[in-house]
N, CA, C and O atoms as a Tinker XYZ file with bonds, in Angstrom:
   356  protein
     1  N     25.747000  142.180000   98.159000    73     2
     2  CA    26.681000  140.984000   97.973000    64     1     3
     3  C     28.069000  141.409000   98.068000    63     2     4     5
     4  O     28.393000  142.555000   97.758000    81     3
     5  N     28.889000  140.559000   98.474000    73     3     6
     6  CA    30.281000  140.897000   98.669000    64     5     7
     7  C     31.072000  140.334000   97.433000    63     6     8     9
     8  O     30.505000  139.606000   96.618000    81     7
     9  N     32.305000  140.660000   97.320000    73     7    10
    10  CA    33.197000  140.221000   96.149000    64     9    11
    11  C     33.186000  138.732000   96.302000    63    10    12    13
    12  O     33.080000  138.017000   95.305000    81    11
    13  N     33.297000  138.207000   97.570000    73    11    14
    14  CA    33.438000  136.780000   97.804000    64    13    15
    15  C     32.246000  136.034000   97.213000    63    14    16    17
    16  O     32.368000  134.906000   96.736000    81    15
    17  N     31.091000  136.696000   97.258000    73    15    18
    18  CA    29.789000  135.962000   96.736000    64    17    19
    19  C     29.877000  135.911000   95.269000    63    18    20    21
    20  O     29.146000  135.103000   94.696000    81    19
    21  N     30.719000  136.705000   94.530000    73    19    22
    22  CA    30.715000  136.555000   93.106000    64    21    23
    23  C     31.601000  135.621000   92.625000    63    22    24    25
    24  O     31.605000  135.383000   91.417000    81    23
    25  N     32.468000  134.966000   93.484000    73    23    26
    26  CA    33.399000  133.984000   93.010000    64    25    27
    27  C     32.711000  132.662000   92.770000    63    26    28    29
    28  O     31.980000  132.254000   93.673000    81    27
    29  N     32.844000  131.948000   91.694000    73    27    30
    30  CA    32.161000  130.625000   91.414000    64    29    31
    31  C     32.818000  129.604000   92.435000    63    30    32    33
    32  O     34.022000  129.671000   92.683000    81    31
    33  N     32.053000  128.728000   92.976000    73    31    34
    34  CA    32.329000  127.715000   93.725000    64    33    35
    35  C     33.209000  126.765000   93.022000    63    34    36    37
    36  O     32.962000  126.553000   91.835000    81    35
    37  N     34.272000  126.118000   93.621000    73    35    38
    38  CA    35.159000  125.104000   92.951000    64    37    39
    39  C     34.391000  123.944000   92.672000    63    38    40    41
    40  O     34.730000  123.316000   91.669000    81    39
    41  N     33.442000  123.524000   93.328000    73    39    42
    42  CA    32.862000  122.250000   93.217000    64    41    43
    43  C     31.917000  122.192000   91.859000    63    42    44    45
    44  O     31.894000  121.166000   91.179000    81    43
    45  N     31.235000  123.216000   91.552000    73    43    46
    46  CA    30.340000  123.198000   90.409000    64    45    47
    47  C     30.331000  124.508000   89.631000    63    46    48    49
    48  O     29.609000  124.608000   88.639000    81    47
    49  N     31.111000  125.526000   90.040000    73    47    50
    50  CA    31.052000  126.694000   89.189000    64    49    51
    51  C     29.924000  127.714000   89.547000    63    50    52    53
    52  O     29.858000  128.778000   88.931000    81    51
    53  N     29.037000  127.402000   90.534000    73    51    54
    54  CA    27.941000  128.348000   90.671000    64    53    55
    55  C     28.378000  129.402000   91.743000    63    54    56    57
    56  O     29.147000  129.118000   92.662000    81    55
    57  N     27.849000  130.598000   91.561000    73    55    58
    58  CA    28.013000  131.642000   92.441000    64    57    59
    59  C     27.051000  131.419000   93.541000    63    58    60    61
    60  O     26.198000  130.534000   93.469000    81    59
    61  N     27.192000  132.328000   94.716000    73    59    62
    62  CA    26.186000  132.049000   95.695000    64    61    63
    63  C     24.783000  132.513000   95.374000    63    62    64    65
    64  O     23.782000  132.010000   95.884000    81    63
    65  N     24.769000  133.520000   94.482000    73    63    66
    66  CA    23.424000  133.968000   93.918000    64    65    67
    67  C     22.756000  132.863000   93.190000    63    66    68    69
    68  O     21.585000  132.550000   93.407000    81    67
    69  N     23.545000  132.260000   92.296000    73    67    70
    70  CA    22.961000  131.219000   91.352000    64    69    71
    71  C     22.548000  130.053000   92.185000    63    70    72    73
    72  O     21.520000  129.455000   91.867000    81    71
    73  N     23.228000  129.676000   93.197000    73    71    74
    74  CA    22.880000  128.613000   94.043000    64    73    75
    75  C     21.644000  128.902000   94.784000    63    74    76    77
    76  O     20.805000  128.014000   94.938000    81    75
    77  N     21.460000  130.204000   95.299000    73    75    78
    78  CA    20.200000  130.610000   96.031000    64    77    79
    79  C     19.060000  130.509000   94.988000    63    78    80    81
    80  O     18.017000  129.939000   95.307000    81    79
    81  N     19.214000  131.029000   93.781000    73    79    82
    82  CA    18.089000  131.029000   92.730000    64    81    83
    83  C     17.779000  129.436000   92.482000    63    82    84    85
    84  O     16.597000  129.093000   92.449000    81    83
    85  N     18.669000  128.591000   92.330000    73    83    86
    86  CA    18.269000  127.179000   92.067000    64    85    87
    87  C     17.421000  126.558000   93.307000    63    86    88    89
    88  O     16.401000  125.882000   93.174000    81    87
    89  N     17.975000  126.880000   94.418000    73    87    90
    90  CA    17.315000  126.269000   95.643000    64    89    91
    91  C     15.849000  126.832000   95.821000    63    90    92    93
    92  O     14.916000  126.074000   96.086000    81    91
    93  N     15.690000  128.165000   95.667000    73    91    94
    94  CA    14.382000  128.804000   95.904000    64    93    95
    95  C     13.503000  128.382000   94.634000    63    94    96    97
    96  O     12.295000  128.221000   94.805000    81    95
    97  N     14.012000  128.215000   93.490000    73    95    98
    98  CA    13.272000  127.661000   92.315000    64    97    99
    99  C     12.782000  126.328000   92.569000    63    98   100   101
   100  O     11.633000  126.025000   92.247000    81    99
   101  N     13.605000  125.466000   93.151000    73    99   102
   102  CA    13.089000  124.081000   93.464000    64   101   103
   103  C     11.969000  124.125000   94.491000    63   102   104   105
   104  O     10.923000  123.496000   94.336000    81   103
   105  N     12.218000  124.869000   95.516000    73   103   106
   106  CA    11.176000  124.959000   96.565000    64   105   107
   107  C      9.796000  125.483000   96.042000    63   106   108   109
   108  O      8.728000  124.944000   96.333000    81   107
   109  N      9.922000  126.576000   95.247000    73   107   110
   110  CA     8.715000  127.104000   94.589000    64   109   111
   111  C      8.015000  126.121000   93.663000    63   110   112   113
   112  O      6.791000  126.124000   93.530000    81   111
   113  N      8.794000  125.311000   93.049000    73   111   114
   114  CA     8.214000  124.300000   92.029000    64   113   115
   115  C      7.435000  123.248000   92.869000    63   114   116   117
   116  O      6.327000  122.829000   92.534000    81   115
   117  N      8.083000  122.866000   93.953000    73   115   118
   118  CA     7.371000  121.891000   94.785000    64   117   119
   119  C      6.074000  122.428000   95.510000    63   118   120   121
   120  O      5.055000  121.746000   95.616000    81   119
   121  N      6.203000  123.682000   95.989000    73   119   122
   122  CA     4.995000  124.251000   96.565000    64   121   123
   123  C      3.803000  124.558000   95.748000    63   122   124   125
   124  O      2.652000  124.455000   96.173000    81   123
   125  N      4.140000  124.954000   94.510000    73   123   126
   126  CA     3.089000  125.379000   93.308000    64   125   127
   127  C      2.781000  124.032000   92.738000    63   126   128   129
   128  O      1.666000  123.918000   92.230000    81   127
   129  N      3.587000  122.974000   92.733000    73   127   130
   130  CA     3.134000  121.713000   92.145000    64   129   131
   131  C      3.240000  121.881000   90.571000    63   130   132   133
   132  O      2.399000  121.300000   89.884000    81   131
   133  N      4.163000  122.594000   89.998000    73   131   134
   134  CA     4.315000  122.688000   88.636000    64   133   135
   135  C      5.657000  123.172000   88.333000    63   134   136   137
   136  O      6.312000  123.698000   89.233000    81   135
   137  N      6.135000  123.045000   87.148000    73   135   138
   138  CA     7.545000  123.394000   86.726000    64   137   139
   139  C      7.712000  124.786000   86.619000    63   138   140   141
   140  O      8.758000  125.301000   87.014000    81   139
   141  N      6.630000  125.583000   86.037000    73   139   142
   142  CA     6.810000  126.970000   85.650000    64   141   143
   143  C      6.643000  127.848000   86.980000    63   142   144   145
   144  O      5.654000  127.643000   87.684000    81   143
   145  N      7.524000  128.761000   87.320000    73   143   146
   146  CA     7.481000  129.635000   88.430000    64   145   147
   147  C      7.597000  131.061000   87.916000    63   146   148   149
   148  O      8.519000  131.331000   87.147000    81   147
   149  N      6.699000  132.020000   88.299000    73   147   150
   150  CA     6.864000  133.274000   87.856000    64   149   151
   151  C      8.052000  133.889000   88.456000    63   150   152   153
   152  O      8.433000  133.696000   89.611000    81   151
   153  N      8.685000  134.751000   87.458000    73   151   154
   154  CA    10.002000  135.388000   87.875000    64   153   155
   155  C      9.826000  136.374000   88.975000    63   154   156   157
   156  O     10.804000  136.613000   89.683000    81   155
   157  N      8.764000  136.941000   89.190000    73   155   158
   158  CA     8.538000  137.925000   90.186000    64   157   159
   159  C      8.422000  137.146000   91.551000    63   158   160   161
   160  O      8.927000  137.620000   92.568000    81   159
   161  N      7.727000  135.903000   91.562000    73   159   162
   162  CA     7.729000  135.251000   92.826000    64   161   163
   163  C      9.062000  134.763000   93.172000    63   162   164   165
   164  O      9.454000  134.828000   94.337000    81   163
   165  N      9.800000  134.271000   92.218000    73   163   166
   166  CA    11.222000  133.742000   92.410000    64   165   167
   167  C     12.018000  134.891000   92.968000    63   166   168   169
   168  O     12.758000  134.672000   93.927000    81   167
   169  N     11.933000  136.068000   92.463000    73   167   170
   170  CA    12.707000  137.208000   92.853000    64   169   171
   171  C     12.365000  137.584000   94.250000    63   170   172   173
   172  O     13.251000  137.940000   95.028000    81   171
   173  N     11.200000  137.522000   94.576000    73   171   174
   174  CA    10.827000  137.889000   96.151000    64   173   175
   175  C     11.465000  136.954000   96.996000    63   174   176   177
   176  O     11.918000  137.378000   98.059000    81   175
   177  N     11.597000  135.612000   96.680000    73   175   178
   178  CA    12.169000  134.605000   97.405000    64   177   179
   179  C     13.646000  134.884000   97.572000    63   178   180   181
   180  O     14.205000  134.948000   98.667000    81   179
   181  N     14.201000  135.036000   96.463000    73   179   182
   182  CA    15.754000  135.247000   96.458000    64   181   183
   183  C     16.153000  136.543000   97.125000    63   182   184   185
   184  O     17.138000  136.576000   97.862000    81   183
   185  N     15.401000  137.630000   96.883000    73   183   186
   186  CA    15.841000  138.844000   97.686000    64   185   187
   187  C     15.730000  138.722000   99.167000    63   186   188   189
   188  O     16.363000  139.509000   99.871000    81   187
   189  N     14.949000  137.765000   99.719000    73   187   190
   190  CA    14.908000  137.652000  101.133000    64   189   191
   191  C     16.245000  136.983000  101.586000    63   190   192   193
   192  O     16.567000  137.082000  102.770000    81   191
   193  N     16.964000  136.372000  100.792000    73   191   194
   194  CA    18.257000  135.678000  101.140000    64   193   195
   195  C     19.439000  136.369000  100.694000    63   194   196   197
   196  O     20.525000  136.176000  101.240000    81   195
   197  N     19.268000  137.251000   99.628000    73   195   198
   198  CA    20.539000  137.832000   99.074000    64   197   199
   199  C     20.100000  139.328000   98.591000    63   198   200   201
   200  O     19.035000  139.512000   98.001000    81   199
   201  N     20.957000  140.311000   98.874000    73   199   202
   202  CA    20.678000  141.639000   98.481000    64   201   203
   203  C     20.971000  141.778000   97.021000    63   202   204   205
   204  O     22.134000  142.023000   96.702000    81   203
   205  N     20.129000  141.661000   96.169000    73   203   206
   206  CA    20.312000  141.539000   94.689000    64   205   207
   207  C     19.299000  142.415000   93.962000    63   206   208   209
   208  O     18.132000  142.443000   94.354000    81   207
   209  N     19.726000  143.165000   92.867000    73   207   210
   210  CA    18.777000  143.911000   92.089000    64   209   211
   211  C     18.143000  142.986000   91.103000    63   210   212   213
   212  O     18.537000  141.840000   90.884000    81   211
   213  N     17.040000  143.626000   90.472000    73   211   214
   214  CA    16.329000  142.856000   89.515000    64   213   215
   215  C     17.223000  142.526000   88.282000    63   214   216   217
   216  O     17.129000  141.436000   87.719000    81   215
   217  N     18.139000  143.545000   87.853000    73   215   218
   218  CA    18.991000  143.253000   86.751000    64   217   219
   219  C     20.087000  142.136000   86.978000    63   218   220   221
   220  O     20.468000  141.325000   86.134000    81   219
   221  N     20.518000  142.253000   88.284000    73   219   222
   222  CA    21.496000  141.104000   88.615000    64   221   223
   223  C     20.904000  139.830000   88.620000    63   222   224   225
   224  O     21.508000  138.871000   88.138000    81   223
   225  N     19.712000  139.712000   89.145000    73   223   226
   226  CA    19.080000  138.387000   89.196000    64   225   227
   227  C     18.739000  137.861000   87.736000    63   226   228   229
   228  O     18.914000  136.683000   87.426000    81   227
   229  N     18.224000  138.849000   86.835000    73   227   230
   230  CA    17.828000  138.374000   85.587000    64   229   231
   231  C     19.141000  137.877000   84.812000    63   230   232   233
   232  O     19.162000  136.859000   84.120000    81   231
   233  N     20.266000  138.754000   85.025000    73   231   234
   234  CA    21.529000  138.241000   84.419000    64   233   235
   235  C     21.897000  136.754000   84.908000    63   234   236   237
   236  O     22.326000  135.928000   84.102000    81   235
   237  N     21.730000  136.484000   86.122000    73   235   238
   238  CA    22.139000  135.267000   86.753000    64   237   239
   239  C     21.174000  134.104000   86.099000    63   238   240   241
   240  O     21.574000  132.991000   85.758000    81   239
   241  N     19.928000  134.550000   86.002000    73   239   242
   242  CA    18.928000  133.517000   85.322000    64   241   243
   243  C     19.180000  133.246000   84.020000    63   242   244   245
   244  O     18.942000  132.121000   83.582000    81   243
   245  N     19.704000  134.249000   83.210000    73   243   246
   246  CA    20.197000  134.132000   81.871000    64   245   247
   247  C     21.405000  133.027000   81.680000    63   246   248   249
   248  O     21.430000  132.107000   80.863000    81   247
   249  N     22.407000  133.379000   82.672000    73   247   250
   250  CA    23.546000  132.525000   82.665000    64   249   251
   251  C     23.186000  131.007000   83.004000    63   250   252   253
   252  O     23.694000  130.040000   82.437000    81   251
   253  N     22.261000  130.952000   83.984000    73   251   254
   254  CA    21.748000  129.481000   84.332000    64   253   255
   255  C     20.990000  128.869000   83.221000    63   254   256   257
   256  O     21.021000  127.646000   83.082000    81   255
   257  N     20.310000  129.623000   82.419000    73   255   258
   258  CA    19.594000  129.121000   81.233000    64   257   259
   259  C     20.524000  128.877000   80.030000    63   258   260   261
   260  O     20.147000  128.183000   79.086000    81   259
   261  N     21.708000  129.436000   80.067000    73   259   262
   262  CA    22.663000  129.284000   78.983000    64   261   263
   263  C     22.412000  130.306000   77.891000    63   262   264   265
   264  O     22.723000  130.004000   76.738000    81   263
   265  N     21.874000  131.496000   78.156000    73   263   266
   266  CA    21.370000  132.337000   77.087000    64   265   267
   267  C     22.162000  133.793000   77.230000    63   266   268   269
   268  O     21.776000  134.793000   76.624000    81   267
   269  N     23.250000  133.782000   78.057000    73   267   270
   270  CA    23.920000  135.079000   78.227000    64   269   271
   271  C     25.433000  134.848000   78.007000    63   270   272   273
   272  O     25.987000  133.753000   77.911000    81   271
   273  N     26.001000  136.060000   77.944000    73   271   274
   274  CA    27.505000  136.170000   77.955000    64   273   275
   275  C     27.994000  135.508000   79.306000    63   274   276   277
   276  O     27.226000  135.435000   80.266000    81   275
   277  N     29.285000  135.030000   79.358000    73   275   278
   278  CA    29.924000  134.617000   80.603000    64   277   279
   279  C     29.950000  135.697000   81.659000    63   278   280   281
   280  O     29.590000  136.840000   81.378000    81   279
   281  N     30.336000  135.388000   82.782000    73   279   282
   282  CA    30.573000  136.180000   83.863000    64   281   283
   283  C     31.592000  137.280000   83.547000    63   282   284   285
   284  O     32.604000  136.956000   82.925000    81   283
   285  N     31.403000  138.632000   83.944000    73   283   286
   286  CA    32.472000  139.630000   83.693000    64   285   287
   287  C     33.810000  139.138000   84.150000    63   286   288   289
   288  O     33.971000  138.576000   85.233000    81   287
   289  N     34.794000  139.377000   83.256000    73   287   290
   290  CA    36.168000  139.014000   83.764000    64   289   291
   291  C     36.590000  137.637000   83.128000    63   290   292   293
   292  O     37.772000  137.312000   83.014000    81   291
   293  N     35.562000  136.875000   82.735000    73   291   294
   294  CA    36.066000  135.580000   82.152000    64   293   295
   295  C     36.099000  135.612000   80.612000    63   294   296   297
   296  O     35.458000  136.464000   79.997000    81   295
   297  N     36.810000  134.728000   80.023000    73   295   298
   298  CA    37.034000  134.827000   78.615000    64   297   299
   299  C     36.078000  133.844000   77.833000    63   298   300   301
   300  O     36.112000  132.634000   78.060000    81   299
   301  N     35.349000  134.322000   77.039000    73   299   302
   302  CA    34.413000  133.404000   76.174000    64   301   303
   303  C     35.054000  132.389000   75.389000    63   302   304   305
   304  O     36.032000  132.674000   74.698000    81   303
   305  N     34.580000  131.219000   75.439000    73   303   306
   306  CA    35.218000  130.135000   74.640000    64   305   307
   307  C     34.686000  130.021000   73.271000    63   306   308   309
   308  O     33.536000  130.375000   73.012000    81   307
   309  N     35.491000  129.534000   72.382000    73   307   310
   310  CA    35.084000  129.271000   71.014000    64   309   311
   311  C     34.400000  130.463000   70.273000    63   310   312   313
   312  O     33.380000  130.323000   69.598000    81   311
   313  N     35.012000  131.578000   70.448000    73   311   314
   314  CA    34.353000  132.741000   69.836000    64   313   315
   315  C     34.683000  132.733000   68.292000    63   314   316   317
   316  O     33.974000  133.347000   67.494000    81   315
   317  N     35.676000  132.083000   67.951000    73   315   318
   318  CA    35.964000  131.946000   66.477000    64   317   319
   319  C     35.041000  131.162000   65.824000    63   318   320   321
   320  O     34.489000  131.510000   64.780000    81   319
   321  N     34.812000  129.920000   66.499000    73   319   322
   322  CA    33.764000  129.040000   66.014000    64   321   323
   323  C     32.382000  129.613000   65.930000    63   322   324   325
   324  O     31.678000  129.341000   64.958000    81   323
   325  N     31.985000  130.335000   66.825000    73   323   326
   326  CA    30.629000  131.061000   66.725000    64   325   327
   327  C     30.639000  132.106000   65.701000    63   326   328   329
   328  O     29.536000  132.380000   65.227000    81   327
   329  N     31.681000  132.764000   65.249000    73   327   330
   330  CA    31.651000  133.693000   64.205000    64   329   331
   331  C     31.527000  132.973000   62.908000    63   330   332   333
   332  O     30.803000  133.387000   62.002000    81   331
   333  N     32.260000  131.861000   62.827000    73   331   334
   334  CA    32.221000  130.976000   61.522000    64   333   335
   335  C     30.838000  130.485000   61.321000    63   334   336   337
   336  O     30.320000  130.491000   60.204000    81   335
   337  N     30.144000  129.996000   62.538000    73   335   338
   338  CA    28.786000  129.492000   62.333000    64   337   339
   339  C     27.854000  130.543000   61.883000    63   338   340   341
   340  O     26.954000  130.291000   61.081000    81   339
   341  N     28.053000  131.740000   62.392000    73   339   342
   342  CA    27.041000  132.869000   61.939000    64   341   343
   343  C     27.307000  133.165000   60.476000    63   342   344   345
   344  O     26.321000  133.424000   59.786000    81   343
   345  N     28.551000  133.163000   59.887000    73   343   346
   346  CA    28.808000  133.542000   58.574000    64   345   347
   347  C     28.214000  132.428000   57.595000    63   346   348   349
   348  O     27.741000  132.787000   56.517000    81   347
   349  N     28.233000  131.158000   57.936000    73   347   350
   350  CA    27.869000  130.104000   57.179000    64   349   351
   351  C     26.368000  130.079000   57.049000    63   350   352   353
   352  O     25.801000  129.760000   56.004000    81   351
   353  N     25.750000  130.429000   58.158000    73   351   354
   354  CA    24.197000  130.441000   58.159000    64   353   355
   355  C     23.598000  131.470000   57.422000    63   354   356
   356  O     22.371000  131.556000   57.367000    81   355
């Protein structure tokens, strides 16, 4: 992947890898007839379109699921509010 591929798109903020993951996920869901798709099957489909490591793909999946830190180089939002919530709990 090139540096250009890592830039988020202006329209929706998705990188090329994230967009490929979502497209291939939708295709696999239609073909399998279910919502759940094994990660290794999805990785096989994505790697056919993008040269990506397993770690890069899992990081992108985590970002898409909302369970990971933001992209490298970006500033996390509301870090103070997160710290406050953790102290209160």
